[in-house]
N, CA and C atoms as a LAMMPS dump frame, in Angstrom:
ITEM: TIMESTEP
0
ITEM: NUMBER OF ATOMS
561
ITEM: BOX BOUNDS ff ff ff
-5.0000000000000000e+02 5.0000000000000000e+02
-5.0000000000000000e+02 5.0000000000000000e+02
-5.0000000000000000e+02 5.0000000000000000e+02
ITEM: ATOMS id mol type element x y z
1 1 1 N 13.803 -13.787 5.49
2 1 2 C 11.934 -13.836 5.185
3 1 3 C 11.179 -13.351 3.188
4 2 1 N 12.174 -12.302 3.624
5 2 2 C 11.607 -11.189 2.068
6 2 3 C 12.372 -12.135 0.613
7 3 1 N 13.586 -12.441 0.843
8 3 2 C 14.374 -13.36 0.154
9 3 3 C 14.067 -14.275 0.116
10 4 1 N 13.577 -15.11 1.396
11 4 2 C 12.904 -16.931 0.832
12 4 3 C 11.515 -16.396 0.269
13 5 1 N 10.877 -15.462 0.358
14 5 2 C 9.166 -15.459 -0.331
15 5 3 C 9.796 -15.015 -1.719
16 6 1 N 10.73 -14.113 -1.833
17 6 2 C 10.492 -13.227 -3.389
18 6 3 C 11.335 -14.415 -4.085
19 7 1 N 12.182 -15.44 -3.775
20 7 2 C 12.875 -16.152 -4.283
21 7 3 C 11.99 -17.906 -4.913
22 8 1 N 10.576 -17.976 -4.027
23 8 2 C 9.88 -18.923 -4.099
24 8 3 C 9 -17.968 -5.337
25 9 1 N 7.953 -16.6 -4.928
26 9 2 C 7.361 -16.069 -6.128
27 9 3 C 7.811 -14.835 -6.575
28 10 1 N 8.909 -14.032 -7.065
29 10 2 C 9.424 -12.807 -7.111
30 10 3 C 7.868 -11.892 -7.313
31 11 1 N 7.44 -12.646 -8.557
32 11 2 C 6.179 -11.592 -8.895
33 11 3 C 4.897 -11.163 -7.403
34 12 1 N 5.25 -12.118 -6.378
35 12 2 C 4.216 -11.458 -5.335
36 12 3 C 4.664 -10.602 -3.682
37 13 1 N 6.284 -10.249 -3.803
38 13 2 C 6.729 -10.239 -3.302
39 13 3 C 7.224 -8.823 -3.605
40 14 1 N 8.093 -8.905 -4.537
41 14 2 C 8.788 -7.793 -5.38
42 14 3 C 9.691 -6.914 -4.948
43 15 1 N 10.43 -7.489 -3.54
44 15 2 C 11.055 -7.167 -3.497
45 15 3 C 12.489 -8.426 -2.548
46 16 1 N 13.354 -7.985 -1.854
47 16 2 C 14.509 -8.685 -1.668
48 16 3 C 14.418 -8.566 0.397
49 17 1 N 13.91 -7.178 0.355
50 17 2 C 14.759 -6.604 1.765
51 17 3 C 13.002 -6.248 2.413
52 18 1 N 12.41 -5.61 3.61
53 18 2 C 11.572 -5.233 3.914
54 18 3 C 11.738 -3.262 3.924
55 19 1 N 10.819 -2.846 3.87
56 19 2 C 10.753 -0.982 3.717
57 19 3 C 11.539 -1.128 4.654
58 20 1 N 11.952 0.096 4.804
59 20 2 C 12.943 1.035 5.918
60 20 3 C 12.058 1.653 6.885
61 21 1 N 12.411 1.87 8.226
62 21 2 C 11.535 2.438 8.829
63 21 3 C 12.03 4.19 8.821
64 22 1 N 12.131 4.547 7.947
65 22 2 C 12.613 6.16 7.345
66 22 3 C 11.269 5.958 6.112
67 23 1 N 11.603 5.288 5.453
68 23 2 C 10.018 5.511 4.471
69 23 3 C 8.532 4.912 5.127
70 24 1 N 8.882 4.052 6.136
71 24 2 C 7.175 3.79 6.608
72 24 3 C 7.106 5.047 7.703
73 25 1 N 7.431 5.79 7.974
74 25 2 C 7.827 7.43 8.396
75 25 3 C 7.053 8.323 7.477
76 26 1 N 7.74 7.921 6.224
77 26 2 C 7.654 9.076 5.39
78 26 3 C 5.947 8.564 5.344
79 27 1 N 5.682 7.519 4.261
80 27 2 C 4.431 6.796 3.948
81 27 3 C 3.494 7.41 4.827
82 28 1 N 3.107 7.111 6.227
83 28 2 C 2.656 7.261 6.983
84 28 3 C 2.428 8.866 7.574
85 29 1 N 3.583 9.679 7.835
86 29 2 C 3.043 11.08 8.149
87 29 3 C 2.671 11.671 6.794
88 30 1 N 3.374 11.215 5.905
89 30 2 C 2.374 12.263 4.83
90 30 3 C 0.874 11.909 4.312
91 31 1 N 0.034 10.297 4.833
92 31 2 C -0.911 10.458 5.461
93 31 3 C -1.382 11.334 5.938
94 32 1 N -1.126 11.786 6.48
95 32 2 C -1.98 12.354 8.059
96 32 3 C -3.336 11.593 8.555
97 33 1 N -2.551 10.129 9.077
98 33 2 C -3.495 9.693 9.594
99 33 3 C -4.491 9.768 10.945
100 34 1 N -3.87 11.073 11.431
101 34 2 C -4.717 11.278 12.952
102 34 3 C -6.091 11.706 12.147
103 35 1 N -5.973 12.573 11.269
104 35 2 C -7.399 12.779 10.281
105 35 3 C -8.207 12.051 9.743
106 36 1 N -7.692 10.791 9.446
107 36 2 C -8.743 9.893 8.512
108 36 3 C -9.524 9.026 9.811
109 37 1 N -10.757 8.239 8.976
110 37 2 C -11.614 7.951 9.398
111 37 3 C -11.164 6.386 8.946
112 38 1 N -11.445 5.701 7.644
113 38 2 C -10.952 4.372 7.558
114 38 3 C -10.438 4.186 6.535
115 39 1 N -8.986 3.443 7.212
116 39 2 C -7.88 3.66 6.412
117 39 3 C -7.497 1.956 6.001
118 40 1 N -7.151 1.886 4.843
119 40 2 C -7.248 0.287 4.443
120 40 3 C -5.603 0.146 3.844
121 41 1 N -4.551 -0.847 4.179
122 41 2 C -3.695 -1.018 3.795
123 41 3 C -3.674 -2.555 2.394
124 42 1 N -3.11 -1.831 1.692
125 42 2 C -3.199 -2.934 0.694
126 42 3 C -2.04 -3.505 0.463
127 43 1 N -1.491 -4.971 0.569
128 43 2 C -0.219 -5.505 0.591
129 43 3 C 1.096 -5.037 1.934
130 44 1 N 0.174 -5.851 3.277
131 44 2 C 0.846 -5.275 4.629
132 44 3 C 2.453 -5.631 4.361
133 45 1 N 2.689 -7.116 3.45
134 45 2 C 4.352 -7.751 3.662
135 45 3 C 4.467 -8.297 5.217
136 46 1 N 5.133 -7.482 6.069
137 46 2 C 5.271 -8.557 6.821
138 46 3 C 5.21 -7.283 8.435
139 47 1 N 4.387 -6.756 7.9
140 47 2 C 3.614 -5.487 9.067
141 47 3 C 4.733 -4.109 9.105
142 48 1 N 5.455 -3.534 8.616
143 48 2 C 6.769 -2.809 9.063
144 48 3 C 5.583 -1.254 9.254
145 49 1 N 4.558 -1.091 7.408
146 49 2 C 3.925 -0.207 7.478
147 49 3 C 2.971 0.132 8.76
148 50 1 N 2.285 -1.498 8.723
149 50 2 C 0.71 -1.623 9.582
150 50 3 C 1.447 -1.145 11.219
151 51 1 N 2.555 -1.313 11.341
152 51 2 C 2.782 -0.883 12.779
153 51 3 C 3.159 0.34 13.147
154 52 1 N 3.406 0.912 11.974
155 52 2 C 3.295 2.689 12.025
156 52 3 C 2.367 2.896 11.694
157 53 1 N 1.214 2.82 10.847
158 53 2 C 0.126 3.13 10.884
159 53 3 C -0.862 3 12.234
160 54 1 N -0.874 1.983 12.65
161 54 2 C -1.178 1.359 13.889
162 54 3 C -1.019 2.747 15.353
163 55 1 N 0.445 2.837 15.171
164 55 2 C 0.539 4.12 16.063
165 55 3 C 0.172 5.716 15.502
166 56 1 N 0.398 5.886 14.513
167 56 2 C -0.904 6.993 14.259
168 56 3 C -1.787 7.491 13.389
169 57 1 N -2.667 6.352 14.061
170 57 2 C -4.283 6.212 13.776
171 57 3 C -5.034 6.372 15.149
172 58 1 N -6.328 7.331 14.663
173 58 2 C -7.266 7.355 16.258
174 58 3 C -7.906 6.199 16.738
175 59 1 N -8.05 6.223 17.575
176 59 2 C -8.27 4.813 18.22
177 59 3 C -10.232 4.823 17.952
178 60 1 N -10.899 5.294 17.109
179 60 2 C -12.052 5.249 16.521
180 60 3 C -11.793 4.941 15.258
181 61 1 N -10.524 5.087 14.463
182 61 2 C -10.59 4.88 12.94
183 61 3 C -10.866 3.279 12.488
184 62 1 N -11.209 2.917 11.289
185 62 2 C -11.417 1.759 11.017
186 62 3 C -10.679 1.344 10.209
187 63 1 N -9.744 0.369 10.55
188 63 2 C -8.41 -0.16 9.633
189 63 3 C -8.201 -1.637 9.691
190 64 1 N -7.827 -2.069 8.453
191 64 2 C -7.502 -3.539 8.193
192 64 3 C -6.631 -3.128 7.322
193 65 1 N -5.481 -4.599 6.875
194 65 2 C -4.795 -4.591 5.641
195 65 3 C -5.467 -6.229 4.978
196 66 1 N -5.216 -5.776 3.499
197 66 2 C -5.303 -7.31 2.947
198 66 3 C -3.707 -7.12 2.176
199 67 1 N -3.832 -8.871 1.664
200 67 2 C -1.973 -9.331 1.46
201 67 3 C -2.559 -10.859 1.615
202 68 1 N -2.091 -10.99 0.29
203 68 2 C -2.381 -11.802 -1.015
204 68 3 C -1.655 -13.259 -0.563
205 69 1 N -0.497 -12.732 0.302
206 69 2 C 0.76 -14.023 0.323
207 69 3 C 0.629 -14.538 2.104
208 70 1 N 0.129 -15.764 2.303
209 70 2 C -0.238 -16.439 3.4
210 70 3 C 1.034 -15.785 4.497
211 71 1 N 2.059 -16.466 4.273
212 71 2 C 3.671 -16.437 5.5
213 71 3 C 3.75 -15.213 5.438
214 72 1 N 3.432 -13.812 4.961
215 72 2 C 3.604 -12.624 4.95
216 72 3 C 2.196 -11.813 6.317
217 73 1 N 1.031 -12.818 5.67
218 73 2 C -0.383 -12.666 7.077
219 73 3 C 0.543 -12.524 7.817
220 74 1 N 1.193 -14.155 8.628
221 74 2 C 1.116 -14.61 9.446
222 74 3 C 2.843 -13.804 10.104
223 75 1 N 3.516 -13.014 9.261
224 75 2 C 4.366 -12.605 10.094
225 75 3 C 3.828 -10.908 10.823
226 76 1 N 2.954 -10.543 10.185
227 76 2 C 2.114 -8.945 9.995
228 76 3 C 1.235 -9.736 10.912
229 77 1 N 0.57 -10.192 11.679
230 77 2 C 0.006 -10.57 12.762
231 77 3 C 0.621 -11.281 13.849
232 78 1 N 1.961 -11.375 13.832
233 78 2 C 2.796 -11.85 15.072
234 78 3 C 3.187 -9.996 15.66
235 79 1 N 3.994 -9.78 14.551
236 79 2 C 4.077 -8.264 14.552
237 79 3 C 3.236 -7.016 14.894
238 80 1 N 2.107 -7.335 14.629
239 80 2 C 1.01 -6.348 14.818
240 80 3 C -0.061 -7.506 15.549
241 81 1 N 0.224 -7.868 16.685
242 81 2 C -1.249 -8.361 17.133
243 81 3 C -2.36 -7.969 17.362
244 82 1 N -2.584 -6.598 17.129
245 82 2 C -4.122 -5.821 17.073
246 82 3 C -4.785 -5.305 15.926
247 83 1 N -3.823 -5.851 14.87
248 83 2 C -3.929 -5.439 12.934
249 83 3 C -4.681 -6.532 12.677
250 84 1 N -6.098 -6.012 12.362
251 84 2 C -7.061 -6.931 11.594
252 84 3 C -6.659 -7.033 9.869
253 85 1 N -5.595 -8.807 9.74
254 85 2 C -5.371 -8.778 8.721
255 85 3 C -5.885 -9.79 7.788
256 86 1 N -6.524 -9.765 6.707
257 86 2 C -7.063 -10.327 5.937
258 86 3 C -6.071 -11.018 4.741
259 87 1 N -6.622 -12.475 4.45
260 87 2 C -5.498 -13.101 3.536
261 87 3 C -6.454 -13.014 2.307
262 88 1 N -5.972 -12.331 1.169
263 88 2 C -7.031 -11.815 0.365
264 88 3 C -6.547 -10.837 -0.875
265 89 1 N -6.375 -11.023 -1.857
266 89 2 C -6.156 -9.898 -3.077
267 89 3 C -6.935 -8.256 -2.62
268 90 1 N -5.824 -7.452 -2.771
269 90 2 C -6.342 -6.069 -2.864
270 90 3 C -7.68 -5.654 -4.461
271 91 1 N -7.868 -6.538 -5.117
272 91 2 C -9.224 -6.306 -5.801
273 91 3 C -10.114 -6.955 -4.992
274 92 1 N -10.013 -7.401 -4.155
275 92 2 C -11.195 -7.268 -3.078
276 92 3 C -11.697 -6.546 -2.116
277 93 1 N -11.075 -5.225 -2.304
278 93 2 C -11.308 -4.403 -1.126
279 93 3 C -12.561 -4.081 -0.691
280 94 1 N -13.5 -3.51 -1.772
281 94 2 C -15.02 -3.469 -1.262
282 94 3 C -15.746 -4.324 -0.485
283 95 1 N -14.869 -5.931 -0.977
284 95 2 C -15.638 -7.212 0.37
285 95 3 C -15.848 -6.469 1.509
286 96 1 N -14.204 -5.878 1.938
287 96 2 C -13.652 -5.859 3.407
288 96 3 C -14.076 -4.335 4.297
289 97 1 N -14.58 -3.275 3.266
290 97 2 C -15.052 -2.541 3.354
291 97 3 C -16.574 -2.38 3.644
292 98 1 N -17.177 -3.094 2.793
293 98 2 C -18.508 -3.663 3.204
294 98 3 C -18.67 -4.49 5.126
295 99 1 N -17.554 -5.042 4.478
296 99 2 C -17.553 -6.371 6.191
297 99 3 C -17.321 -5.103 7.433
298 100 1 N -17.103 -3.877 7.207
299 100 2 C -16.549 -3.43 8.356
300 100 3 C -17.497 -2.421 7.736
301 101 1 N -18.737 -2.677 7.418
302 101 2 C -19.708 -1.586 7.548
303 101 3 C -19.106 0.128 7.13
304 102 1 N -18.393 -0.107 5.723
305 102 2 C -18.138 0.853 5.023
306 102 3 C -18.414 0.717 3.432
307 103 1 N -18.75 2.062 3.331
308 103 2 C -19.049 1.901 1.644
309 103 3 C -17.708 1.81 1.026
310 104 1 N -17.203 3.117 1.557
311 104 2 C -15.869 3.58 1.18
312 104 3 C -14.849 4.074 2.352
313 105 1 N -13.53 4.103 1.839
314 105 2 C -12.554 4.55 2.646
315 105 3 C -12.16 6.058 2.584
316 106 1 N -10.956 6.895 3.054
317 106 2 C -10.587 7.9 3.26
318 106 3 C -9.225 7.785 2.843
319 107 1 N -8.858 6.633 2.864
320 107 2 C -7.223 6.527 2.816
321 107 3 C -6.835 5.067 2.537
322 108 1 N -5.709 5.068 1.691
323 108 2 C -5.341 3.547 1.029
324 108 3 C -3.761 4.311 1.384
325 109 1 N -3.455 2.624 2.047
326 109 2 C -1.63 2.806 1.874
327 109 3 C -1.142 1.573 1.361
328 110 1 N -0.653 1.244 0.081
329 110 2 C -0.316 0.464 -0.433
330 110 3 C 1.334 0.18 -0.495
331 111 1 N 1.479 -1.144 -0.41
332 111 2 C 2.69 -1.749 -0.611
333 111 3 C 2.673 -2.431 -1.656
334 112 1 N 2.527 -2.689 -2.413
335 112 2 C 2.279 -3.708 -3.346
336 112 3 C 3.054 -2.884 -4.141
337 113 1 N 3.718 -4.307 -5.057
338 113 2 C 5.148 -3.723 -5.954
339 113 3 C 4.672 -3.578 -7.433
340 114 1 N 4.473 -2.602 -7.75
341 114 2 C 3.253 -2.083 -8.978
342 114 3 C 4.632 -2.255 -10.254
343 115 1 N 5.313 -1.649 -9.993
344 115 2 C 6.316 -1.81 -11.005
345 115 3 C 6.666 -3.395 -11.722
346 116 1 N 6.535 -4.484 -10.957
347 116 2 C 6.612 -5.787 -11.604
348 116 3 C 5.255 -6.009 -12
349 117 1 N 4.147 -5.696 -11.831
350 117 2 C 2.221 -5.699 -12.246
351 117 3 C 2.653 -5.394 -13.968
352 118 1 N 2.429 -6.159 -14.534
353 118 2 C 1.877 -5.856 -16.267
354 118 3 C 0.717 -4.922 -16.095
355 119 1 N 0.561 -4.063 -17.216
356 119 2 C -0.276 -3.604 -17.386
357 119 3 C -1.79 -3.812 -16.715
358 120 1 N -2.327 -4.652 -17.495
359 120 2 C -3.793 -5.462 -17.013
360 120 3 C -3.6 -5.198 -15.597
361 121 1 N -2.76 -5.417 -14.737
362 121 2 C -3.016 -6.326 -13.29
363 121 3 C -2.946 -4.194 -12.527
364 122 1 N -2.128 -3.759 -13.378
365 122 2 C -2.027 -2.411 -12.511
366 122 3 C -3.483 -2.168 -12.64
367 123 1 N -3.924 -1.877 -13.963
368 123 2 C -5.454 -1.448 -14.016
369 123 3 C -6.525 -2.029 -13.002
370 124 1 N -6.73 -3.43 -13.196
371 124 2 C -7.332 -3.975 -12.247
372 124 3 C -7.667 -3.435 -10.898
373 125 1 N -5.972 -3.539 -10.457
374 125 2 C -6 -3.265 -8.858
375 125 3 C -5.385 -1.933 -8.445
376 126 1 N -5.661 -0.932 -9.249
377 126 2 C -6.018 0.763 -9.296
378 126 3 C -7.194 1.262 -9.559
379 127 1 N -8.208 0.366 -10.22
380 127 2 C -9.544 0.797 -10.877
381 127 3 C -10.348 -0.091 -9.288
382 128 1 N -10.082 -1.324 -8.64
383 128 2 C -10.616 -1.497 -7.222
384 128 3 C -9.984 -0.157 -5.659
385 129 1 N -8.918 -0.127 -5.964
386 129 2 C -8.35 1.094 -5.043
387 129 3 C -9.178 2.766 -5.485
388 130 1 N -9.726 2.824 -6.917
389 130 2 C -10.238 4.5 -7.124
390 130 3 C -11.448 3.79 -6.507
391 131 1 N -12.334 2.885 -6.742
392 131 2 C -13.565 2.953 -6.31
393 131 3 C -13.898 2.371 -5.114
394 132 1 N -12.983 2.068 -4.507
395 132 2 C -12.91 2.363 -2.891
396 132 3 C -13.349 3.309 -2.256
397 133 1 N -12.213 4.563 -2.788
398 133 2 C -11.869 5.993 -1.979
399 133 3 C -13.427 6.467 -2.126
400 134 1 N -13.498 7.269 -1.053
401 134 2 C -14.618 8.459 -1.576
402 134 3 C -13.542 9.391 -1.914
403 135 1 N -14.7 10.841 -2.148
404 135 2 C -14.201 12.158 -3.125
405 135 3 C -13.234 12.57 -2.139
406 136 1 N -12.557 13.082 -2.684
407 136 2 C -11.064 13.503 -1.646
408 136 3 C -10.351 12.458 -1.2
409 137 1 N -10.422 11.485 -1.181
410 137 2 C -10.343 10.408 -0.68
411 137 3 C -8.394 10.06 -0.968
412 138 1 N -7.199 9.74 -0.209
413 138 2 C -6.143 9.709 -0.537
414 138 3 C -5.201 8.406 -0.665
415 139 1 N -4.759 8.222 -1.768
416 139 2 C -3.886 7.304 -2.593
417 139 3 C -2.558 7.16 -2.073
418 140 1 N -1.675 5.968 -0.892
419 140 2 C -0.381 6.773 -1.107
420 140 3 C 0.468 5.118 -1.39
421 141 1 N 1.694 5.075 -2.417
422 141 2 C 2.187 4.529 -1.986
423 141 3 C 3.587 4.493 -2.373
424 142 1 N 4.425 3.241 -2.805
425 142 2 C 6.134 3.742 -2.889
426 142 3 C 6.212 3.31 -4.114
427 143 1 N 7.179 3.63 -4.786
428 143 2 C 8.199 3.321 -5.812
429 143 3 C 9.872 3.496 -5.83
430 144 1 N 10.329 2.357 -6.093
431 144 2 C 11.678 2.684 -6.015
432 144 3 C 12.41 3.006 -7.371
433 145 1 N 13.085 4.012 -6.872
434 145 2 C 13.713 4.964 -7.149
435 145 3 C 14.208 4.003 -9.069
436 146 1 N 14.852 3.027 -9.173
437 146 2 C 15.071 2.188 -10.293
438 146 3 C 13.804 1.694 -11.123
439 147 1 N 12.604 0.941 -10.055
440 147 2 C 11.279 0.894 -10.884
441 147 3 C 10.706 1.706 -11.885
442 148 1 N 10.635 3.317 -11.362
443 148 2 C 10.075 4.394 -11.725
444 148 3 C 10.435 4.114 -13.325
445 149 1 N 11.382 3.844 -13.802
446 149 2 C 11.813 3.959 -15.563
447 149 3 C 12.365 3.076 -16.017
448 150 1 N 11.292 1.479 -15.512
449 150 2 C 10.915 0.334 -15.746
450 150 3 C 9.699 0.993 -17.21
451 151 1 N 9.157 0.313 -18.19
452 151 2 C 8.107 0.352 -18.613
453 151 3 C 6.428 0.402 -17.909
454 152 1 N 6.728 -0.53 -16.791
455 152 2 C 5.573 -0.478 -16.569
456 152 3 C 5.355 0.636 -15.387
457 153 1 N 6.419 0.766 -14.448
458 153 2 C 6.791 1.816 -13.536
459 153 3 C 6.097 3.445 -14.379
460 154 1 N 6.55 3.503 -15.579
461 154 2 C 6.335 4.568 -16.435
462 154 3 C 4.767 4.163 -16.887
463 155 1 N 4.366 3.011 -17.053
464 155 2 C 2.768 3.134 -17.124
465 155 3 C 1.708 3.43 -15.802
466 156 1 N 2.666 3.034 -15.027
467 156 2 C 2.046 2.745 -13.44
468 156 3 C 1.626 4.61 -13.075
469 157 1 N 2.937 5.343 -13.383
470 157 2 C 2.435 6.921 -13.292
471 157 3 C 1.6 7.882 -14.344
472 158 1 N 1.545 6.687 -15.502
473 158 2 C 0.295 7.701 -16.316
474 158 3 C -1.062 7.173 -15.95
475 159 1 N -1.167 6.077 -15.079
476 159 2 C -2.387 5.533 -15.1
477 159 3 C -2.994 6.234 -13.412
478 160 1 N -2.148 6.723 -12.608
479 160 2 C -2.282 7.691 -11.461
480 160 3 C -2.171 8.836 -11.931
481 161 1 N -1.626 9.366 -13.143
482 161 2 C -2.384 10.906 -13.45
483 161 3 C -3.692 10.908 -14.074
484 162 1 N -4.068 9.616 -14.89
485 162 2 C -5.967 9.697 -15.012
486 162 3 C -6.657 9.331 -14.099
487 163 1 N -6.502 8.558 -13.5
488 163 2 C -7.224 8.128 -12.398
489 163 3 C -7.448 9.303 -11.096
490 164 1 N -6.136 10.011 -10.605
491 164 2 C -6.717 11.259 -9.298
492 164 3 C -6.509 12.554 -10.045
493 165 1 N -7.049 13.016 -9.334
494 165 2 C -6.601 14.116 -9.411
495 165 3 C -5.445 15.693 -9.46
496 166 1 N -5.121 14.865 -8.447
497 166 2 C -3.619 15.419 -7.965
498 166 3 C -2.561 13.838 -7.721
499 167 1 N -1.482 14.287 -8.014
500 167 2 C -0.121 13.227 -7.56
501 167 3 C 1.203 14.103 -7.666
502 168 1 N 1.283 13.739 -6.604
503 168 2 C 2.627 14.665 -6.467
504 168 3 C 3.805 13.481 -6.153
505 169 1 N 5.22 13.424 -5.925
506 169 2 C 6.372 12.833 -5.227
507 169 3 C 6.631 13.114 -3.733
508 170 1 N 7.206 12.349 -3.103
509 170 2 C 7.782 12.734 -1.735
510 170 3 C 9.681 13.124 -2.465
511 171 1 N 9.98 12.612 -1.137
512 171 2 C 11.633 13.208 -1.394
513 171 3 C 11.808 11.552 -1.352
514 172 1 N 13.103 11.468 -1.833
515 172 2 C 13.282 9.864 -2.357
516 172 3 C 14.219 9.495 -0.602
517 173 1 N 14.036 8.276 0.059
518 173 2 C 14.635 7.854 1.036
519 173 3 C 15.599 6.811 0.337
520 174 1 N 16.575 7.256 0.856
521 174 2 C 17.904 6.417 -0.788
522 174 3 C 18.906 6.072 1.193
523 175 1 N 18.445 5.829 2.173
524 175 2 C 18.914 4.524 3.287
525 175 3 C 17.79 3.266 3.267
526 176 1 N 16.45 3.533 2.144
527 176 2 C 15.43 2.528 1.901
528 176 3 C 16.718 1.546 0.761
529 177 1 N 16.272 0.057 0.956
530 177 2 C 17.208 -0.4 0.303
531 177 3 C 16.044 -1.583 -0.419
532 178 1 N 16.104 -1.193 -2.066
533 178 2 C 16.577 0.309 -2.701
534 178 3 C 16.08 1.427 -2.341
535 179 1 N 16.691 2.477 -2.763
536 179 2 C 16.07 4.182 -2.476
537 179 3 C 14.624 3.643 -3.075
538 180 1 N 13.353 4.514 -2.324
539 180 2 C 12.379 4.373 -2.677
540 180 3 C 11.631 5.854 -2.524
541 181 1 N 10.82 6.381 -3.093
542 181 2 C 9.939 7.593 -2.839
543 181 3 C 8.552 7.027 -2.258
544 182 1 N 7.594 8.395 -2.186
545 182 2 C 6.173 7.909 -1.848
546 182 3 C 5.374 9.075 -3.204
547 183 1 N 4.276 8.497 -3.652
548 183 2 C 3.181 8.571 -4.627
549 183 3 C 2.327 9.287 -3.602
550 184 1 N 1.583 10.806 -3.638
551 184 2 C 0.417 10.873 -2.431
552 184 3 C -0.311 11.353 -4.016
553 185 1 N -1.465 10.755 -3.751
554 185 2 C -2.524 10.514 -5.137
555 185 3 C -4.097 11.43 -4.41
556 186 1 N -4.889 11.921 -4.482
557 186 2 C -5.659 12.135 -4.042
558 186 3 C -7.146 12.434 -5.431
559 187 1 N -7.645 11.977 -5.108
560 187 2 C -8.859 11.454 -5.575
561 187 3 C -9.838 12.671 -5.811
């Protein structure tokens, strides 16, 4: 599935394989989801993070996903039948928060392929995410180890440091293909 979508449009899927269970567990554990009231997932892919998020959130938490690839929307809905998945760009996060009677969220988990985005798109998407987070809200995303050394990966890290008061990284999940780590950012 990922290979097919990658070959159709590499700038939309960003990877050849879905994230590992270890990476999914790391990003959701780091988010401390049982304490969050409103969680948004940007780029659900085939629902690997979505499934883990659903297992860890409170039943009274608001949770939805935004995914721009229609095929991935279908896959996430198939894998996570009780997830709310909108086929739309992450730029429109505010629109869907308002749809859920929320002005902001306290947690964003992103599966977007930041290192393949140009500087302008990174800025637009990060601005939308930051504007949607409440004070002290957290933003989590992952990066592939090799992507962190590309110019776009370096730019992304610089932008995170400008937009968030705290940015830290987790351990590397070497079993992920390719190896990856998580950025934990606090507004």
